[in-house]
N, C-alpha and C positions, 0 to 999 in steps of 0.2 A: 504494499500498500503507498509505505513512504516512498519507495523508489516510483512510483507511477506518478504522486505527488512532484517529487523532482523534476521527471520528465516533463510535466505539463507547466513547470514554471519555466523550466528551460526553454520550450516551444513558444511560450508566451512572450517571451523576453524579446524584444523589439531592437535589432542591431543598427546603429545610426549608419547610414550609408558612407559616410569618413572612414570608419573603420571598415567597413566590407571594401572600400577601394585601397585601403592598406592591404588586406589580406590577398585581394588581387594580386597586388605588386608582389607580395611574399611567395606567392605562388610562383608568379613568372622568373623573381631568383631562384627559387628552389629549380625550377625545372632549367635553368640556366647551368647552375651545379652539374644536373646530369648530364647536359650538352659537352662542357668543359670536361667531365670524367670520360665521357664517351671518345671523345677526341685523343685524350692522352693516352687512353687504352688502345686506339689504332695505332698511335705513335710506338708504342711498345714492341707493337705485331711487326715493325721494320727489323727489328733485331731479333725478337723471340721466335719467328717462322723459321727463318736461317737455321738458327742453331736448334730447333725443335727435330729441322727436317734432316739432320746429321748426327750419328753417334756418337763422334769425338772431333776435337778440335784441336790441332797442335801447337804447341807453345810457340813456335813460329809463326804460324797461321795469327796467330792472336797479337805477335809482338808487330806484325806487319799492319795491323788495324787499329793499333792503339789509338791514334790520330782520331781517327773516325768514333771508334768508342768513348774517349772524353768528350767530344765535340756531342755526341748524342748523350751522353748523361747529362750533361749541361741543358739541353732540350728538356730531357727527362723531368729536371727538376724545376724548369722555369713553367711546364705544363703544370705540374701539380701545384707549383705556387699561385697559379692561376685558378685553379679549383679549389685551393684553401682561403684566398682573397673572397672569393664569391659566397664558399662556404660560411667564412665570418661575415660578411653582409647578409645571408640568408639568417645568421643566428641572431643578429642585431634586429632584425623585422620580426623574427617569433619573439624576442623580448617583449618587444611592444605589446603583446597579448599575456605577458607573464601573470596577468591578475587570474586567468584560466589556469586551473591545478594542472587540467592535462597537458595544454600547452607546456607548462613548466615541465611535466615528466618527457615530454617529446622532447623539447631543448636539450635535457641532459642525455637522452638516448643518443640524438643527434651528435651531441658534443663527443660522446664515449666511441661512436661508432667512426667518425671522421679521426679521432686519436687512433683507432685500431689501423685506418689506412694510411694514416701520416707514418705511423712506425714501421710499416711494411715498406713503404716506399723510400725510406731513411735507409732502412737494412739494403735494398737494391741498390741505394745509390753508392753506401760502403763497399759493397760488392763489386761493383762497377770501377771502383778503383784499386781493384786488386785483379787486373786484367793477367798477371804474372801467374796466378795461382792455378794450380794443375786442374781442379774441381771447379773450374770460373763457369764453365758452359753450364753444367749440372746447376751449381747457385744461382744463377741467372734465371734460368728456366723455374726453376724453385719459388724463387723471388718475386716474379711476374705472375705465377700461378695464385701465390699469395695475395697479391694485390688486387688480381681480379676477382677473388672470393671476398675480401674484403668491401671492393666498390661494389659488386652486386648486394651485398647485406646492404650498403649504404643507400644506393638506387631504390630497393625494395622499400626501406625504411620513410624515404622521401615520397614514393608514390603509394604505397599502400596505407600508410599511417599519418603523415603529416599533411599531404595536400589532399587525401581523403577527408582527415577531420576538419580541414578549413573549409572546403567545399560543402560538407555537410552540417557542420554546424556554426559555422560564421558567414558563409553565402549561401547556407541552405539551398544547394543545388541538388536535383534530383535527376535521376537518368533521362527525363523527358528534355531538360536544358540541353543534355550533350546532344540528343536528337534532333532538338530544334536547331541548335547552331550548325548542325553537319547540314541540315536540310538549307538553312539559310544559305551556306557556304555554296552549295550545288546551283540554288538558285541565281546568286549572283554571277556564278560563272557562266551560266546558262544565257543570261541576259544579252551580253554582246552578240552570242550568237544569234537569238532570237530576232537581234536588231537589224544584225547583219541580211538575215532573209528577209526582214521586211523591205529594205531598200533594196533588194535585189527583186524582189517580186516586182515594187512598184516601177522601178527602172524598166521591167520587162513588161509590164502592162504600157508603160507610155511609147 
């Protein structure tokens, strides 16, 4: 009974449009975090796939690409620094709703999850500084796999918990809203084509 009363109170609470706009902006920032992570992971594939496709790499071969690996390492670091910057901005946006205890819980979970990802990235950067190690290839592959795992968990948290909670409890979106947005997009894309047909038909009649 108490739970039902609490739900009724929450549903009846009117969220100001200004807060809804903040929530929309927050969703966009979290989506940018995912985009940046996706790009960072794609870049990791440039070195991961060749190493994964070979059973062994000799010390001589590694020495010959030392310069390329160093530049690659700097780019990996830069990629994840961009992810970190966006994640920090997302955290700041999330903190605007810290009066909501569930948001606070999500904020802490997000912080912990990102810390786990950052730790794995730092391990990878250390490994890439030890290209002379006999097990460099194996360590590199292991580190990238670990980063992928942590990134997957972070993306899942963002999509399934954070964005879903914002959409449901702050923006009060339903599945019908998504359908309507999709339909509006299709209608807008059809308008230029329909207009073109109209003028072509008009020209033919003239």
